[in-house]
N, C-alpha and C positions, 0 to 999 in steps of 0.2 A: 601361528596357525597356518597350516598348508592350505592355500586357496585353490590349488589346481583341481582337486575333485569338484569343488563348487563351480569353477569355470567350465569344466567339462560337462557338468550337468546343464549349465546355462546354454551350451551349444546344441542341446538336443532339440528336436522339433517340438513345438508346443501346439496346443489345441487351438481351435479357431477362436477369434475374439469373443464370440457369443457364449462360448462354454468356459471362458477363463474367469474363475471366481474373483480374481483381483480386480478385473474391470468392473464387475458389478459392485463390489464393496468400495472401490475407488470413488465412484460417483456418489455413493452414500456418504463417504468421508468428506467429499467436497461440500455436501449439504451441511454437515455438522460444522465444518470449518467456516463456511459462509455465515451460519447462524452465530457462531462465536464472534466473528469479526463485526457482524451487524450490531451486536450489543456493546462489546468492549471498545469499539471505535465509533461506529455510527451513532449509537445512543449516547455514549459517555461524552463524545466531543460535539457532534452536530446537534443531536436532540437536546442535550443538557443546556444548550445555549439559551433556550426559552426559560429554563429554571433559573439560570444565573441572572438573567435580566430581571425577573420578578424578585429574586432574592436580593439583588443589589439595591433595588428600590426600597425594599422593606428594611434593609440594614443600613441604608444611607451610604452605600458604597459609591464612589465616584466612577465616572465612565473610564477614567484612567486606570483605576484599580481593576475594573472589570476586564479591560483590554490587556492589562499587564498579566492577569491570571491566565488568559488564553495564550499569551506569548510564552509564559513559563511552562504551560502544558506542552506546547510544541517543542520547546527546548528540552524538556524532560524526556519526551519521546525520542528525540534525536540523540541526545548524549547518553542515554541508557541503552541505545541499540547495540553497541559492542558487548555490553554485559549480557544483554538478552541473547545475543548470538552464542556466547560461550555457554550459557545455561542450556540452550537448545542442543549444542554439541555434546554437553555432558549428560543431560537427563532426558533429552528428547522433546519434541514439540508438545506431546500430550501433557506432561507435567508442567511445562512452561506455561501453556495456556491456562492450566488450573491455577498456577501461581498468580498469573495476571488477573484472572477472574476474581480471585480472593482479594487482591489488592484493590481492584475497582469496587468490589462490594464493601470493603472496609471504608474506602473513601466516601462512598454514597452514604453509609451509615453515619460517619463523622459529620458530613455536611448536613444531615438531617438533625443530628442531636447536639453537635458541639460548636459549629461555626457560627460566630456572631460578629466577627471583626474582619477587616480587610486582610490582615496578615494571616489569619487562619484560613481564609478563602484561598489565598495564594499558595499556602503550604499544602492544603489538602487537595484542592482541585488542580492547581498547577503542577505540584510535585508528585503527590501520591497517585492521583488519577492519571496524570500524564505518563508516569512510569508504568502504572498498571496497564494502560492501553498498549504500551510498547511490549510488555510481556504477554498480553492477552490477545494480540491481534495479528498484524501483518507478518512480522518476521517468522514466528513459529508456524503460522498457518501456511505461508508460502513455502517455507522450508519443507514442510510435510508434503505439500503437493508436488514439489520438485522431486521427492524421493519416489512417489507413487506413479508419476506420469512422465512419459517421454514423448511419444508421438502426438499426444493431444495436450501437451503441457500448457500451451498458451490458452486454450479454451478453459482448462481447469483453473488456471490462475485467474482468469477474468471472472469466472463464476464466484470465486472466493472474494475477489475485490468488490463485486457487485453488492455483497453484503453490507459494506459500509454505507453505500448510497441508499440502499433500501432501508436500512435501520435508521439512518438520519432522517430521511423524508417521511417515514411513517411515524417515528417517535415524536418528532417536533409537534405536530398537531395533537397527537394523543396526550402528550404531557401537558400541553396547553389546556386541554379539556379537563385533565385531572386537577390542575390547579384551580380552574374555574369551578369545578364540582365541589372542591374543598373550600370554597369561598376565599380564594386567594392564598390558601395555606401551601406554600411551596415545599414544606417538609414532606407532604404526601407524595409529591412527585419523586423526591429522592428515595423514598421507600419503594416506589415502583422500580426505579433503577436498581436498587439493592436486590429486589426479587429477580429481576432480569439477569443481572450479572451472576448471581448464585446459580440460576438455572443453566446458563451456558457453561458454567464451570462444571456442572454435573454432566452436561452433554459431552464436553471435552474429555472428562474422565472415563466415561463409559463407551464412547463411540470413536474417539480418535485413536488411531494406531500410527506409530512413528514411521513404520516402513512395512512393506510386504513381508510376511512371515517366512515363506519358503522360496527357495531358489527358483522354482518353477513359476513363481509369481513376480518375476522381475519386471520393473516398469518398462512398458513398451514392448513386452514379449520379446526378450533378447533372442536374436537369431544368429549371433556370431558375426556381426557386421564390422567389428573392430572398435577402435577407440573413438572414431568420429563417424556419425551417421547423418545421412540426409534422407529423411523418411517422408513418404507421402502418407498423411494421416488417413486417407481414404483407401489405402491398400494398393495403389497403382504404382507407377514408376517413381523412382526417387525424386524428391523435391529439392529445392535450392536452400532449404533451411539447415543450418549448421547446428549440430548438437554433439558436444564432446562427452566422452566417458572418462576423461582424465579427471583426477582429483587435484584441483589447484588449491594451495594454501593461500592465506591472505598475504603472507610475505612474498609469494611468487606473483600473485595477482597485481599487487601495487607496483610491480616493476614493468607492467605491460602498458602500452599506450591506451588500450581499450578501457582499462579500469578508470583512468583519469578522464577520458572522453565521456564515459558513462557518468562519472561524478559531475562533470560540467553540465551534461544534458539533464541530470536530475535537478540542478539548480534552474535550468532553463524552463523546466516544466512546473516547478513548485512556485516560482515567483509570480507568474501570471494568475494562477488560481487563487493564491492567498491574497493577492492584491485585489482581485475581483470580489472575493467573498467579503473582504473588509470594507471596500470603498465603492462597489458598484451601485448600491442603492443610493447613497448620497450623491454620487455623480449623476445618475439618471434623474434624480430629483432636480439637480441643478440645471439639467437640460430641458426641464419642463414636464417631465412625466409624473404621473400621480404615484402615490405610495402603493396603491393596489397594482398598478402596471409594473412598477419596479420590483415589487414582490413576486409578481407572476414571472418576470424575467429570471429571477433567481431560482424559482421553482422549475422553470424550463431548463436552466443550467443543471440542476440536480438530476432531472430525468435524463438529459442527454449524456451525462457521465455514465449512466447505466448502459445506454446504447453504444457509447464509445468503447467501454470495456468489452462488451460482447463482440463488437465488430473487430476490435483488435485481437481478441482471443482467437477468432476465426482466422484472421489474416496471419497471425504469428505462427500458426502451424503450417502455413503454405508459402509465405513470403518471408525472407530474412527480416527478423523483427526490427533490426536497427533502421531499416528503411521506413517502416510504418511508424517507428518511434520518432524519427526525424520529421516526418510529415505531420505527425500529431502536434509536435512542439511548434512547428511553423504555423499550423492552424491556430494555435493558441495566441501566438504573436500577432497574427493578422486580426484575430478577434479583438485583442486589446486595442490595436490601432483603430479598428472599426468602432470601438466604443467612443472614441473622441468625436465621431460623426453620427452618433446615434440619436439625433434629434427626432427622427421619425420612429413610429412604432415598429415598422417592419425592420429597420436597421437595428433597433434595440433587441428585438427577438433573434435576429440573425447573429448578433454579437453573443448573446447568451447561449444560443444553440451550438455555435461553432466552438466556443470556449469549453462547453461541457463535453462535446464529442472529443475534442483534442485532449482535455484533461484526463478523461477516463481512458482513452486509448493510450496515452503516454505512460500512465502508471502500469498498465498491463504489459506494455512492450518493455519497459524497464526491467521488471521482475523476470520476465521470460528470457530476455537477452542475457542477463547475469547468469541464470541457470544454464542456458545453452552454451555459453562461452566458457564458464569456469566449473561446470559440473554441479550436481545436486548435493554432494556430501557436505561441503562447507559453504553452501549457498547463504545460510544465515550469517556466517562470519563476514563474508565478502559484502553482502548487502548492508550488514550492520556497520561496516567500515565506511560506507558511502553516505549513510543517513545523517550522521551528526552535522556535516557541513551543509548539506542541502536543507535540513530542517532548521538549522541556525539562520541561514539566509532567509528562508521562508518566514521564520518567526519575526524577524526585524523588518521585513519588507513593508507590512501595513503601517508600522510606526514611521518609517522614513517617508512613505508616500504622504502620510498625514502631515509631516513637517513641511514637505514640498507644497502641499495645498495651503497650509497656513502662510507660507511665504508668497506664493504666486496667486492664490485665490482661484486656482483652477487645477484640474487634474491632468490637463493636456500634456504638459511637458513630462510629468512623471510617467504617464501611460506610454508615451513615446519611448522612454528609456526602458520600460518593462518589455515592450514589443521588441526593441533592439536586442535586449538580453536573450529573449527567446530565440530569435533568429540566429544570433551569434552562437548559441549553444547547439542549435539543431544542425547547422551546416557541417561543422567538424565531425559530428556523429557519423556522417556518411563514410568517413575514412576509418571507422573503428572495425578493422578486419579481425577475424578470429585470432587469438593470441597463440604464440608458440613459445616453448621454453627456450632458454638461451642455447644457441647452437642448433636450433631447429629440432631438438630432441623431443620426443613424445614421452609423456610421463606414464608410469605404470599404474594400472588400476589398483587402488588401495594405498598409494604412496602418500599417506597423511595420517595424522592423529585427530581425534575428535576435538581437541582444543585448538586446532589450527596449526600445530607444529608438524614437522616432518616425522616420518616413521611409517612402518608397515603395520596396518591394522586390517579391518574388514575389507575384503575386496568386493563383496556383493551385499545387497540389502538383506537384512536378516531380522 
């Protein structure tokens, strides 16, 4: 395909932002994607924890089996990520989200009708729902956002990520009430999850568009600024934010220092959050806080992740995201260190709030930085190549911390190690300068294939 006519059209002056239809539909798209993520990740992982606890008690499942199912859930999400990325590149985000919604719906139905033993719970919840969440949430949703947005990419990604926090925080108490209203019948709650996942599958099918349809609707309103842009999202002078228009393949990306520094940083941000979610409540109880106070601290953590994502989304469009990312991870490390000194109520809430702000901000910065450095076309593949390692480490972290507690009868040493991992991952991230191809050559727009291999395909979104 000759891409020169398309490129020529892209250089034509465009209308003002207020009259550009892609901007209007782009924000509607963000709402649809956020709703999908809120159900397929927020409800299925966070909200469903209250169903699993009730189900485990009714089926006489051990705490170990319950925790093992959650670990398999995270591992399934991580190790299926490269497959999800290839599906996104082949069929687009829209159909991938539909596939994920269908998988989570099937899993919810099986949990309601079939699961009666521990191995069934691990297979259905851990493997099927974990894989379904990978297909139905972050990778396809953020890949779609990266294609639609350029100058406000950070804000758009943060709004999509907020969906998981909102879905989890709202669904947990609602599902608890459903179970109570059904006289302890946890099957009713899984039917609610079934209905929700089918609903967002329909939303994805009817409202999600993989990319802008026309060349005049290119993300960021292309003005012929070249392969690399530094854009002020408010329309003023150029900002310091780097955004490439090159198409990096996974094979090329893994040869850059930035890719591996990002992968290390992803571990640095995932370890503190998973450690806190699993062990913060018992740790705070050991320090003398009541169950209600510890629960309130976890609630504050969830709320602050939302503010962290919003704040990072605003900053990532104005400040180089790797700086905000590094600061967010350092904040998480300091918060975990602070947890060892959280005997007072004030310090306990400070720990929870800082951890939430850092966790939400780090996730937004991660996704935005990957899209800015390596381009939107193969964002799913590159992010999918980083997720297996970080998710695997995140999945085993709660188990290892539990072993450390059983040996030391305190969380202090384990939390010190977690804090050190966070800081150790955050500092090198500052050196992750934008990558260049070997010999300093810049790549040509469209120099890729949808499956991640090299070759000339589409140059512009279509």
